[in-house]
N, CA, C, O and CB atoms as a CASP TS submission, in Angstrom:
PFRMAT TS
TARGET T0000
AUTHOR 0000-0000-0000
METHOD Language model
MODEL 1
PARENT N/A
ATOM      1  N   MET     1    -231.209 -19.650  30.525  1.00  0.00           N
ATOM      2  CA  MET     1    -231.649 -20.346  31.711  1.00  0.00           C
ATOM      3  C   MET     1    -231.331 -19.477  32.924  1.00  0.00           C
ATOM      4  O   MET     1    -230.214 -18.989  33.092  1.00  0.00           O
ATOM      5  CB  MET     1    -230.980 -21.742  31.823  1.00  0.00           C
ATOM      6  N   LYS     2    -232.319 -19.308  33.736  1.00  0.00           N
ATOM      7  CA  LYS     2    -232.149 -18.526  34.952  1.00  0.00           C
ATOM      8  C   LYS     2    -231.457 -19.364  36.022  1.00  0.00           C
ATOM      9  O   LYS     2    -231.452 -20.593  35.957  1.00  0.00           O
ATOM     10  CB  LYS     2    -233.508 -18.013  35.464  1.00  0.00           C
ATOM     11  N   ALA     3    -230.876 -18.686  37.000  1.00  0.00           N
ATOM     12  CA  ALA     3    -230.164 -19.372  38.075  1.00  0.00           C
ATOM     13  C   ALA     3    -231.108 -20.274  38.868  1.00  0.00           C
ATOM     14  O   ALA     3    -230.728 -21.370  39.280  1.00  0.00           O
ATOM     15  CB  ALA     3    -229.498 -18.354  39.007  1.00  0.00           C
ATOM     16  N   LYS     4    -232.314 -19.816  39.076  1.00  0.00           N
ATOM     17  CA  LYS     4    -233.289 -20.606  39.831  1.00  0.00           C
ATOM     18  C   LYS     4    -233.581 -21.922  39.115  1.00  0.00           C
ATOM     19  O   LYS     4    -233.688 -22.972  39.749  1.00  0.00           O
ATOM     20  CB  LYS     4    -234.595 -19.808  40.034  1.00  0.00           C
ATOM     21  N   GLU     5    -233.707 -21.856  37.792  1.00  0.00           N
ATOM     22  CA  GLU     5    -233.952 -23.066  37.006  1.00  0.00           C
ATOM     23  C   GLU     5    -232.734 -23.991  37.046  1.00  0.00           C
ATOM     24  O   GLU     5    -232.878 -25.210  37.146  1.00  0.00           O
ATOM     25  CB  GLU     5    -234.298 -22.703  35.548  1.00  0.00           C
ATOM     26  N   ALA     6    -231.551 -23.414  36.968  1.00  0.00           N
ATOM     27  CA  ALA     6    -230.323 -24.207  36.949  1.00  0.00           C
ATOM     28  C   ALA     6    -230.108 -24.925  38.281  1.00  0.00           C
ATOM     29  O   ALA     6    -229.591 -26.042  38.299  1.00  0.00           O
ATOM     30  CB  ALA     6    -229.118 -23.315  36.634  1.00  0.00           C
ATOM     31  N   HIS     7    -230.491 -24.313  39.372  1.00  0.00           N
ATOM     32  CA  HIS     7    -230.338 -24.938  40.693  1.00  0.00           C
ATOM     33  C   HIS     7    -231.235 -26.161  40.849  1.00  0.00           C
ATOM     34  O   HIS     7    -230.949 -27.043  41.659  1.00  0.00           O
ATOM     35  CB  HIS     7    -230.650 -23.929  41.795  1.00  0.00           C
ATOM     36  N   GLN     8    -232.311 -26.215  40.083  1.00  0.00           N
ATOM     37  CA  GLN     8    -233.240 -27.326  40.182  1.00  0.00           C
ATOM     38  C   GLN     8    -232.812 -28.522  39.343  1.00  0.00           C
ATOM     39  O   GLN     8    -233.418 -29.588  39.445  1.00  0.00           O
ATOM     40  CB  GLN     8    -234.612 -26.881  39.767  1.00  0.00           C
ATOM     41  N   LEU     9    -231.779 -28.369  38.515  1.00  0.00           N
ATOM     42  CA  LEU     9    -231.313 -29.447  37.655  1.00  0.00           C
ATOM     43  C   LEU     9    -230.484 -30.459  38.445  1.00  0.00           C
ATOM     44  O   LEU     9    -229.856 -30.121  39.448  1.00  0.00           O
ATOM     45  CB  LEU     9    -230.493 -28.884  36.494  1.00  0.00           C
ATOM     46  N   SER    10    -230.496 -31.692  37.977  1.00  0.00           N
ATOM     47  CA  SER    10    -229.642 -32.715  38.581  1.00  0.00           C
ATOM     48  C   SER    10    -228.218 -32.524  38.060  1.00  0.00           C
ATOM     49  O   SER    10    -227.986 -31.756  37.126  1.00  0.00           O
ATOM     50  CB  SER    10    -230.171 -34.160  38.261  1.00  0.00           C
ATOM     51  N   ASP    11    -227.275 -33.227  38.670  1.00  0.00           N
ATOM     52  CA  ASP    11    -225.878 -33.120  38.252  1.00  0.00           C
ATOM     53  C   ASP    11    -225.698 -33.552  36.799  1.00  0.00           C
ATOM     54  O   ASP    11    -224.924 -32.942  36.060  1.00  0.00           O
ATOM     55  CB  ASP    11    -224.985 -33.967  39.164  1.00  0.00           C
ATOM     56  N   GLU    12    -226.410 -34.600  36.387  1.00  0.00           N
ATOM     57  CA  GLU    12    -226.312 -35.076  35.011  1.00  0.00           C
ATOM     58  C   GLU    12    -226.882 -34.050  34.033  1.00  0.00           C
ATOM     59  O   GLU    12    -226.318 -33.830  32.961  1.00  0.00           O
ATOM     60  CB  GLU    12    -227.044 -36.413  34.857  1.00  0.00           C
ATOM     61  N   GLU    13    -227.986 -33.430  34.401  1.00  0.00           N
ATOM     62  CA  GLU    13    -228.598 -32.419  33.538  1.00  0.00           C
ATOM     63  C   GLU    13    -227.692 -31.197  33.417  1.00  0.00           C
ATOM     64  O   GLU    13    -227.612 -30.582  32.353  1.00  0.00           O
ATOM     65  CB  GLU    13    -229.977 -32.006  34.083  1.00  0.00           C
ATOM     66  N   ILE    14    -227.016 -30.849  34.498  1.00  0.00           N
ATOM     67  CA  ILE    14    -226.076 -29.731  34.448  1.00  0.00           C
ATOM     68  C   ILE    14    -224.946 -30.051  33.482  1.00  0.00           C
ATOM     69  O   ILE    14    -224.546 -29.196  32.692  1.00  0.00           O
ATOM     70  CB  ILE    14    -225.513 -29.420  35.854  1.00  0.00           C
ATOM     71  N   ALA    15    -224.429 -31.273  33.535  1.00  0.00           N
ATOM     72  CA  ALA    15    -223.350 -31.673  32.639  1.00  0.00           C
ATOM     73  C   ALA    15    -223.799 -31.628  31.183  1.00  0.00           C
ATOM     74  O   ALA    15    -223.047 -31.187  30.315  1.00  0.00           O
ATOM     75  CB  ALA    15    -222.858 -33.075  32.994  1.00  0.00           C
ATOM     76  N   VAL    16    -225.013 -32.078  30.916  1.00  0.00           N
ATOM     77  CA  VAL    16    -225.538 -32.062  29.543  1.00  0.00           C
ATOM     78  C   VAL    16    -225.723 -30.627  29.067  1.00  0.00           C
ATOM     79  O   VAL    16    -225.326 -30.286  27.953  1.00  0.00           O
ATOM     80  CB  VAL    16    -226.880 -32.829  29.458  1.00  0.00           C
ATOM     81  N   ASN    17    -226.325 -29.783  29.910  1.00  0.00           N
ATOM     82  CA  ASN    17    -226.539 -28.381  29.532  1.00  0.00           C
ATOM     83  C   ASN    17    -225.215 -27.656  29.338  1.00  0.00           C
ATOM     84  O   ASN    17    -225.100 -26.796  28.465  1.00  0.00           O
ATOM     85  CB  ASN    17    -227.377 -27.661  30.593  1.00  0.00           C
ATOM     86  N   LEU    18    -224.223 -27.994  30.138  1.00  0.00           N
ATOM     87  CA  LEU    18    -222.907 -27.378  30.019  1.00  0.00           C
ATOM     88  C   LEU    18    -222.272 -27.750  28.681  1.00  0.00           C
ATOM     89  O   LEU    18    -221.718 -26.895  27.990  1.00  0.00           O
ATOM     90  CB  LEU    18    -221.996 -27.809  31.187  1.00  0.00           C
ATOM     91  N   ARG    19    -222.357 -29.025  28.324  1.00  0.00           N
ATOM     92  CA  ARG    19    -221.811 -29.480  27.040  1.00  0.00           C
ATOM     93  C   ARG    19    -222.541 -28.801  25.873  1.00  0.00           C
ATOM     94  O   ARG    19    -221.909 -28.385  24.902  1.00  0.00           O
ATOM     95  CB  ARG    19    -221.923 -31.023  26.920  1.00  0.00           C
ATOM     96  N   ASP    20    -223.874 -28.692  25.970  1.00  0.00           N
ATOM     97  CA  ASP    20    -224.652 -28.052  24.914  1.00  0.00           C
ATOM     98  C   ASP    20    -224.298 -26.570  24.776  1.00  0.00           C
ATOM     99  O   ASP    20    -224.194 -26.052  23.664  1.00  0.00           O
ATOM    100  CB  ASP    20    -226.144 -28.209  25.193  1.00  0.00           C
ATOM    101  N   ALA    21    -224.114 -25.894  25.910  1.00  0.00           N
ATOM    102  CA  ALA    21    -223.778 -24.473  25.881  1.00  0.00           C
ATOM    103  C   ALA    21    -222.387 -24.255  25.278  1.00  0.00           C
ATOM    104  O   ALA    21    -222.171 -23.297  24.536  1.00  0.00           O
ATOM    105  CB  ALA    21    -223.844 -23.877  27.301  1.00  0.00           C
ATOM    106  N   ARG    22    -221.449 -25.146  25.601  1.00  0.00           N
ATOM    107  CA  ARG    22    -220.104 -25.034  25.025  1.00  0.00           C
ATOM    108  C   ARG    22    -220.130 -25.283  23.525  1.00  0.00           C
ATOM    109  O   ARG    22    -219.435 -24.605  22.769  1.00  0.00           O
ATOM    110  CB  ARG    22    -219.143 -26.020  25.704  1.00  0.00           C
ATOM    111  N   ASP    23    -220.929 -26.253  23.090  1.00  0.00           N
ATOM    112  CA  ASP    23    -221.066 -26.504  21.652  1.00  0.00           C
ATOM    113  C   ASP    23    -221.694 -25.299  20.956  1.00  0.00           C
ATOM    114  O   ASP    23    -221.268 -24.909  19.869  1.00  0.00           O
ATOM    115  CB  ASP    23    -221.915 -27.768  21.400  1.00  0.00           C
ATOM    116  N   ALA    24    -222.703 -24.716  21.588  1.00  0.00           N
ATOM    117  CA  ALA    24    -223.391 -23.572  21.005  1.00  0.00           C
ATOM    118  C   ALA    24    -222.452 -22.375  20.873  1.00  0.00           C
ATOM    119  O   ALA    24    -222.447 -21.707  19.838  1.00  0.00           O
ATOM    120  CB  ALA    24    -224.607 -23.198  21.852  1.00  0.00           C
ATOM    121  N   ILE    25    -221.660 -22.095  21.905  1.00  0.00           N
ATOM    122  CA  ILE    25    -220.751 -20.949  21.839  1.00  0.00           C
ATOM    123  C   ILE    25    -219.672 -21.172  20.793  1.00  0.00           C
ATOM    124  O   ILE    25    -219.221 -20.219  20.158  1.00  0.00           O
ATOM    125  CB  ILE    25    -220.111 -20.689  23.206  1.00  0.00           C
ATOM    126  N   PHE    26    -219.251 -22.418  20.607  1.00  0.00           N
ATOM    127  CA  PHE    26    -218.283 -22.753  19.566  1.00  0.00           C
ATOM    128  C   PHE    26    -218.857 -22.393  18.191  1.00  0.00           C
ATOM    129  O   PHE    26    -218.188 -21.769  17.367  1.00  0.00           O
ATOM    130  CB  PHE    26    -217.909 -24.262  19.628  1.00  0.00           C
ATOM    131  N   ASN    27    -220.099 -22.797  17.964  1.00  0.00           N
ATOM    132  CA  ASN    27    -220.751 -22.497  16.687  1.00  0.00           C
ATOM    133  C   ASN    27    -221.012 -21.001  16.516  1.00  0.00           C
ATOM    134  O   ASN    27    -220.885 -20.465  15.415  1.00  0.00           O
ATOM    135  CB  ASN    27    -222.063 -23.265  16.575  1.00  0.00           C
ATOM    136  N   LEU    28    -221.374 -20.338  17.597  1.00  0.00           N
ATOM    137  CA  LEU    28    -221.626 -18.895  17.524  1.00  0.00           C
ATOM    138  C   LEU    28    -220.357 -18.125  17.174  1.00  0.00           C
ATOM    139  O   LEU    28    -220.407 -17.139  16.439  1.00  0.00           O
ATOM    140  CB  LEU    28    -222.194 -18.385  18.852  1.00  0.00           C
ATOM    141  N   ARG    29    -219.235 -18.572  17.695  1.00  0.00           N
ATOM    142  CA  ARG    29    -217.969 -17.907  17.376  1.00  0.00           C
ATOM    143  C   ARG    29    -217.636 -18.042  15.899  1.00  0.00           C
ATOM    144  O   ARG    29    -217.144 -17.098  15.282  1.00  0.00           O
ATOM    145  CB  ARG    29    -216.833 -18.483  18.222  1.00  0.00           C
ATOM    146  N   PHE    30    -217.905 -19.218  15.329  1.00  0.00           N
ATOM    147  CA  PHE    30    -217.676 -19.396  13.896  1.00  0.00           C
ATOM    148  C   PHE    30    -218.598 -18.495  13.083  1.00  0.00           C
ATOM    149  O   PHE    30    -218.162 -17.856  12.125  1.00  0.00           O
ATOM    150  CB  PHE    30    -217.884 -20.862  13.497  1.00  0.00           C
ATOM    151  N   GLN    31    -219.853 -18.444  13.459  1.00  0.00           N
ATOM    152  CA  GLN    31    -220.803 -17.580  12.760  1.00  0.00           C
ATOM    153  C   GLN    31    -220.370 -16.126  12.849  1.00  0.00           C
ATOM    154  O   GLN    31    -220.473 -15.382  11.873  1.00  0.00           O
ATOM    155  CB  GLN    31    -222.214 -17.748  13.337  1.00  0.00           C
ATOM    156  N   ASN    32    -219.889 -15.721  14.009  1.00  0.00           N
ATOM    157  CA  ASN    32    -219.445 -14.342  14.202  1.00  0.00           C
ATOM    158  C   ASN    32    -218.235 -14.034  13.330  1.00  0.00           C
ATOM    159  O   ASN    32    -218.147 -12.954  12.746  1.00  0.00           O
ATOM    160  CB  ASN    32    -219.111 -14.087  15.676  1.00  0.00           C
ATOM    161  N   ALA    33    -217.308 -14.974  13.241  1.00  0.00           N
ATOM    162  CA  ALA    33    -216.112 -14.770  12.429  1.00  0.00           C
ATOM    163  C   ALA    33    -216.465 -14.651  10.948  1.00  0.00           C
ATOM    164  O   ALA    33    -215.795 -13.934  10.206  1.00  0.00           O
ATOM    165  CB  ALA    33    -215.121 -15.918  12.643  1.00  0.00           C
ATOM    166  N   GLN    34    -217.498 -15.341  10.524  1.00  0.00           N
ATOM    167  CA  GLN    34    -217.919 -15.305   9.134  1.00  0.00           C
ATOM    168  C   GLN    34    -218.838 -14.123   8.843  1.00  0.00           C
ATOM    169  O   GLN    34    -219.153 -13.846   7.686  1.00  0.00           O
ATOM    170  CB  GLN    34    -218.613 -16.597   8.772  1.00  0.00           C
ATOM    171  N   GLY    35    -219.260 -13.437   9.883  1.00  0.00           N
ATOM    172  CA  GLY    35    -220.146 -12.291   9.710  1.00  0.00           C
ATOM    173  C   GLY    35    -221.603 -12.689   9.564  1.00  0.00           C
ATOM    174  O   GLY    35    -222.426 -11.871   9.154  1.00  0.00           O
ATOM    175  N   ALA    36    -221.934 -13.919   9.890  1.00  0.00           N
ATOM    176  CA  ALA    36    -223.294 -14.404   9.732  1.00  0.00           C
ATOM    177  C   ALA    36    -224.126 -14.283  11.007  1.00  0.00           C
ATOM    178  O   ALA    36    -225.323 -14.572  10.997  1.00  0.00           O
ATOM    179  CB  ALA    36    -223.269 -15.831   9.283  1.00  0.00           C
ATOM    180  N   LEU    37    -223.508 -13.864  12.087  1.00  0.00           N
ATOM    181  CA  LEU    37    -224.219 -13.794  13.361  1.00  0.00           C
ATOM    182  C   LEU    37    -224.899 -12.435  13.493  1.00  0.00           C
ATOM    183  O   LEU    37    -224.247 -11.392  13.450  1.00  0.00           O
ATOM    184  CB  LEU    37    -223.253 -14.038  14.547  1.00  0.00           C
ATOM    185  N   GLU    38    -226.221 -12.468  13.655  1.00  0.00           N
ATOM    186  CA  GLU    38    -226.974 -11.217  13.781  1.00  0.00           C
ATOM    187  C   GLU    38    -227.031 -10.727  15.214  1.00  0.00           C
ATOM    188  O   GLU    38    -226.909  -9.530  15.471  1.00  0.00           O
ATOM    189  CB  GLU    38    -228.380 -11.395  13.251  1.00  0.00           C
ATOM    190  N   ARG    39    -227.214 -11.638  16.140  1.00  0.00           N
ATOM    191  CA  ARG    39    -227.329 -11.259  17.547  1.00  0.00           C
ATOM    192  C   ARG    39    -226.036 -11.623  18.269  1.00  0.00           C
ATOM    193  O   ARG    39    -225.910 -12.730  18.793  1.00  0.00           O
ATOM    194  CB  ARG    39    -228.551 -11.954  18.217  1.00  0.00           C
ATOM    195  N   THR    40    -225.089 -10.712  18.300  1.00  0.00           N
ATOM    196  CA  THR    40    -223.811 -10.985  18.956  1.00  0.00           C
ATOM    197  C   THR    40    -223.966 -11.098  20.471  1.00  0.00           C
ATOM    198  O   THR    40    -223.080 -11.627  21.142  1.00  0.00           O
ATOM    199  CB  THR    40    -222.805  -9.891  18.618  1.00  0.00           C
ATOM    200  N   SER    41    -225.058 -10.618  21.004  1.00  0.00           N
ATOM    201  CA  SER    41    -225.302 -10.716  22.441  1.00  0.00           C
ATOM    202  C   SER    41    -225.513 -12.170  22.860  1.00  0.00           C
ATOM    203  O   SER    41    -225.409 -12.502  24.041  1.00  0.00           O
ATOM    204  CB  SER    41    -226.519  -9.869  22.835  1.00  0.00           C
ATOM    205  N   GLU    42    -225.806 -13.023  21.901  1.00  0.00           N
ATOM    206  CA  GLU    42    -226.002 -14.442  22.207  1.00  0.00           C
ATOM    207  C   GLU    42    -224.713 -15.074  22.735  1.00  0.00           C
ATOM    208  O   GLU    42    -224.768 -15.969  23.578  1.00  0.00           O
ATOM    209  CB  GLU    42    -226.486 -15.198  20.957  1.00  0.00           C
ATOM    210  N   ILE    43    -223.556 -14.619  22.251  1.00  0.00           N
ATOM    211  CA  ILE    43    -222.274 -15.137  22.737  1.00  0.00           C
ATOM    212  C   ILE    43    -222.121 -14.827  24.220  1.00  0.00           C
ATOM    213  O   ILE    43    -221.748 -15.694  25.011  1.00  0.00           O
ATOM    214  CB  ILE    43    -221.092 -14.534  21.934  1.00  0.00           C
ATOM    215  N   ARG    44    -222.407 -13.608  24.582  1.00  0.00           N
ATOM    216  CA  ARG    44    -222.302 -13.201  25.987  1.00  0.00           C
ATOM    217  C   ARG    44    -223.272 -13.979  26.868  1.00  0.00           C
ATOM    218  O   ARG    44    -222.928 -14.372  27.982  1.00  0.00           O
ATOM    219  CB  ARG    44    -222.562 -11.700  26.127  1.00  0.00           C
ATOM    220  N   ALA    45    -224.480 -14.198  26.369  1.00  0.00           N
ATOM    221  CA  ALA    45    -225.481 -14.946  27.131  1.00  0.00           C
ATOM    222  C   ALA    45    -225.025 -16.380  27.358  1.00  0.00           C
ATOM    223  O   ALA    45    -225.209 -16.920  28.449  1.00  0.00           O
ATOM    224  CB  ALA    45    -226.834 -14.930  26.407  1.00  0.00           C
ATOM    225  N   ARG    46    -224.437 -16.998  26.354  1.00  0.00           N
ATOM    226  CA  ARG    46    -223.947 -18.373  26.499  1.00  0.00           C
ATOM    227  C   ARG    46    -222.779 -18.437  27.470  1.00  0.00           C
ATOM    228  O   ARG    46    -222.673 -19.388  28.244  1.00  0.00           O
ATOM    229  CB  ARG    46    -223.527 -18.940  25.140  1.00  0.00           C
ATOM    230  N   LYS    47    -221.891 -17.430  27.441  1.00  0.00           N
ATOM    231  CA  LYS    47    -220.776 -17.394  28.391  1.00  0.00           C
ATOM    232  C   LYS    47    -221.301 -17.331  29.822  1.00  0.00           C
ATOM    233  O   LYS    47    -220.783 -18.001  30.715  1.00  0.00           O
ATOM    234  CB  LYS    47    -219.854 -16.188  28.105  1.00  0.00           C
ATOM    235  N   ARG    48    -222.327 -16.524  30.025  1.00  0.00           N
ATOM    236  CA  ARG    48    -222.914 -16.408  31.357  1.00  0.00           C
ATOM    237  C   ARG    48    -223.580 -17.712  31.784  1.00  0.00           C
ATOM    238  O   ARG    48    -223.510 -18.102  32.950  1.00  0.00           O
ATOM    239  CB  ARG    48    -223.929 -15.267  31.391  1.00  0.00           C
ATOM    240  N   GLU    49    -224.226 -18.383  30.829  1.00  0.00           N
ATOM    241  CA  GLU    49    -224.858 -19.658  31.134  1.00  0.00           C
ATOM    242  C   GLU    49    -223.805 -20.689  31.546  1.00  0.00           C
ATOM    243  O   GLU    49    -224.012 -21.442  32.498  1.00  0.00           O
ATOM    244  CB  GLU    49    -225.662 -20.164  29.923  1.00  0.00           C
ATOM    245  N   ILE    50    -222.692 -20.724  30.838  1.00  0.00           N
ATOM    246  CA  ILE    50    -221.605 -21.643  31.170  1.00  0.00           C
ATOM    247  C   ILE    50    -221.070 -21.333  32.569  1.00  0.00           C
ATOM    248  O   ILE    50    -220.876 -22.241  33.378  1.00  0.00           O
ATOM    249  CB  ILE    50    -220.467 -21.550  30.119  1.00  0.00           C
ATOM    250  N   ALA    51    -220.835 -20.067  32.847  1.00  0.00           N
ATOM    251  CA  ALA    51    -220.320 -19.672  34.155  1.00  0.00           C
ATOM    252  C   ALA    51    -221.311 -20.036  35.265  1.00  0.00           C
ATOM    253  O   ALA    51    -220.910 -20.496  36.335  1.00  0.00           O
ATOM    254  CB  ALA    51    -220.025 -18.162  34.178  1.00  0.00           C
ATOM    255  N   ARG    52    -222.588 -19.830  35.009  1.00  0.00           N
ATOM    256  CA  ARG    52    -223.616 -20.145  36.000  1.00  0.00           C
ATOM    257  C   ARG    52    -223.631 -21.642  36.304  1.00  0.00           C
ATOM    258  O   ARG    52    -223.701 -22.044  37.465  1.00  0.00           O
ATOM    259  CB  ARG    52    -225.003 -19.688  35.504  1.00  0.00           C
ATOM    260  N   LEU    53    -223.564 -22.463  35.259  1.00  0.00           N
ATOM    261  CA  LEU    53    -223.589 -23.909  35.447  1.00  0.00           C
ATOM    262  C   LEU    53    -222.333 -24.404  36.165  1.00  0.00           C
ATOM    263  O   LEU    53    -222.408 -25.281  37.024  1.00  0.00           O
ATOM    264  CB  LEU    53    -223.732 -24.612  34.099  1.00  0.00           C
ATOM    265  N   LEU    54    -221.186 -23.840  35.811  1.00  0.00           N
ATOM    266  CA  LEU    54    -219.944 -24.228  36.482  1.00  0.00           C
ATOM    267  C   LEU    54    -219.964 -23.835  37.954  1.00  0.00           C
ATOM    268  O   LEU    54    -219.461 -24.569  38.804  1.00  0.00           O
ATOM    269  CB  LEU    54    -218.742 -23.588  35.788  1.00  0.00           C
ATOM    270  N   THR    55    -220.538 -22.691  38.250  1.00  0.00           N
ATOM    271  CA  THR    55    -220.634 -22.233  39.638  1.00  0.00           C
ATOM    272  C   THR    55    -221.524 -23.162  40.452  1.00  0.00           C
ATOM    273  O   THR    55    -221.179 -23.526  41.576  1.00  0.00           O
ATOM    274  CB  THR    55    -221.174 -20.797  39.696  1.00  0.00           C
ATOM    275  N   ILE    56    -222.653 -23.541  39.901  1.00  0.00           N
ATOM    276  CA  ILE    56    -223.565 -24.439  40.607  1.00  0.00           C
ATOM    277  C   ILE    56    -222.911 -25.798  40.826  1.00  0.00           C
ATOM    278  O   ILE    56    -223.038 -26.387  41.899  1.00  0.00           O
ATOM    279  CB  ILE    56    -224.881 -24.599  39.825  1.00  0.00           C
ATOM    280  N   ALA    57    -222.209 -26.295  39.806  1.00  0.00           N
ATOM    281  CA  ALA    57    -221.521 -27.581  39.943  1.00  0.00           C
ATOM    282  C   ALA    57    -220.462 -27.513  41.039  1.00  0.00           C
ATOM    283  O   ALA    57    -220.316 -28.452  41.821  1.00  0.00           O
ATOM    284  CB  ALA    57    -220.877 -27.992  38.608  1.00  0.00           C
ATOM    285  N   ARG    58    -219.731 -26.417  41.095  1.00  0.00           N
ATOM    286  CA  ARG    58    -218.694 -26.258  42.117  1.00  0.00           C
ATOM    287  C   ARG    58    -219.309 -26.131  43.506  1.00  0.00           C
ATOM    288  O   ARG    58    -218.777 -26.690  44.465  1.00  0.00           O
ATOM    289  CB  ARG    58    -217.824 -25.030  41.813  1.00  0.00           C
ATOM    290  N   GLU    59    -220.416 -25.409  43.631  1.00  0.00           N
ATOM    291  CA  GLU    59    -221.095 -25.292  44.919  1.00  0.00           C
ATOM    292  C   GLU    59    -221.509 -26.666  45.438  1.00  0.00           C
ATOM    293  O   GLU    59    -221.361 -26.970  46.622  1.00  0.00           O
ATOM    294  CB  GLU    59    -222.324 -24.377  44.799  1.00  0.00           C
ATOM    295  N   ARG    60    -222.027 -27.484  44.535  1.00  0.00           N
ATOM    296  CA  ARG    60    -222.460 -28.824  44.933  1.00  0.00           C
ATOM    297  C   ARG    60    -221.259 -29.687  45.320  1.00  0.00           C
ATOM    298  O   ARG    60    -221.336 -30.483  46.256  1.00  0.00           O
ATOM    299  CB  ARG    60    -223.254 -29.494  43.795  1.00  0.00           C
ATOM    300  N   GLU    61    -220.168 -29.529  44.607  1.00  0.00           N
ATOM    301  CA  GLU    61    -218.951 -30.286  44.915  1.00  0.00           C
ATOM    302  C   GLU    61    -218.427 -29.916  46.306  1.00  0.00           C
ATOM    303  O   GLU    61    -218.045 -30.793  47.081  1.00  0.00           O
ATOM    304  CB  GLU    61    -217.863 -30.025  43.845  1.00  0.00           C
ATOM    305  N   LEU    62    -218.409 -28.633  46.616  1.00  0.00           N
ATOM    306  CA  LEU    62    -217.941 -28.182  47.926  1.00  0.00           C
ATOM    307  C   LEU    62    -218.879 -28.638  49.037  1.00  0.00           C
ATOM    308  O   LEU    62    -218.427 -28.999  50.123  1.00  0.00           O
ATOM    309  CB  LEU    62    -217.809 -26.660  47.947  1.00  0.00           C
ATOM    310  N   ALA    63    -220.180 -28.623  48.770  1.00  0.00           N
ATOM    311  CA  ALA    63    -221.153 -29.067  49.763  1.00  0.00           C
ATOM    312  C   ALA    63    -220.971 -30.548  50.059  1.00  0.00           C
ATOM    313  O   ALA    63    -221.086 -30.975  51.208  1.00  0.00           O
ATOM    314  CB  ALA    63    -222.584 -28.792  49.281  1.00  0.00           C
ATOM    315  N   ALA    64    -220.688 -31.329  49.022  1.00  0.00           N
ATOM    316  CA  ALA    64    -220.465 -32.765  49.212  1.00  0.00           C
ATOM    317  C   ALA    64    -219.207 -33.012  50.034  1.00  0.00           C
ATOM    318  O   ALA    64    -219.182 -33.902  50.883  1.00  0.00           O
ATOM    319  CB  ALA    64    -220.359 -33.478  47.855  1.00  0.00           C
ATOM    320  N   GLU    65    -218.165 -32.227  49.784  1.00  0.00           N
ATOM    321  CA  GLU    65    -216.933 -32.373  50.560  1.00  0.00           C
ATOM    322  C   GLU    65    -217.148 -32.028  52.026  1.00  0.00           C
ATOM    323  O   GLU    65    -216.603 -32.687  52.911  1.00  0.00           O
ATOM    324  CB  GLU    65    -215.838 -31.492  49.979  1.00  0.00           C
ATOM    325  N   ARG    66    -217.945 -30.992  52.279  1.00  0.00           N
ATOM    326  CA  ARG    66    -218.231 -30.591  53.663  1.00  0.00           C
ATOM    327  C   ARG    66    -219.008 -31.670  54.385  1.00  0.00           C
ATOM    328  O   ARG    66    -218.773 -31.927  55.566  1.00  0.00           O
ATOM    329  CB  ARG    66    -219.013 -29.273  53.696  1.00  0.00           C
ATOM    330  N   ASN    67    -219.932 -32.305  53.682  1.00  0.00           N
ATOM    331  CA  ASN    67    -220.744 -33.348  54.311  1.00  0.00           C
ATOM    332  C   ASN    67    -219.945 -34.614  54.569  1.00  0.00           C
ATOM    333  O   ASN    67    -220.247 -35.353  55.505  1.00  0.00           O
ATOM    334  CB  ASN    67    -221.944 -33.670  53.445  1.00  0.00           C
ATOM    335  N   GLU    68    -218.929 -34.877  53.751  1.00  0.00           N
ATOM    336  CA  GLU    68    -218.105 -36.060  53.942  1.00  0.00           C
ATOM    337  C   GLU    68    -217.119 -35.883  55.099  1.00  0.00           C
ATOM    338  O   GLU    68    -216.878 -36.803  55.882  1.00  0.00           O
ATOM    339  CB  GLU    68    -217.352 -36.383  52.660  1.00  0.00           C
ATOM    340  N   GLY    69    -216.560 -34.680  55.183  1.00  0.00           N
ATOM    341  CA  GLY    69    -215.485 -34.446  56.133  1.00  0.00           C
ATOM    342  C   GLY    69    -215.953 -33.966  57.435  1.00  0.00           C
ATOM    343  O   GLY    69    -215.145 -33.728  58.333  1.00  0.00           O
TER
END
């Protein structure tokens, strides 16, 4: 998921995508440990997706705090 696409998601969709990405990376790590993972770059891509979603969530949280205060 690109950053532009992630910015268009609602807060609930970000939470769902974040949970899905964490589940996926958990499974990818098991596959990698067993030697069954062919594309190890997928782990890195999922880590970046998680970081991107967390960053967007934090940006929105800070923006909400600024608007309240």
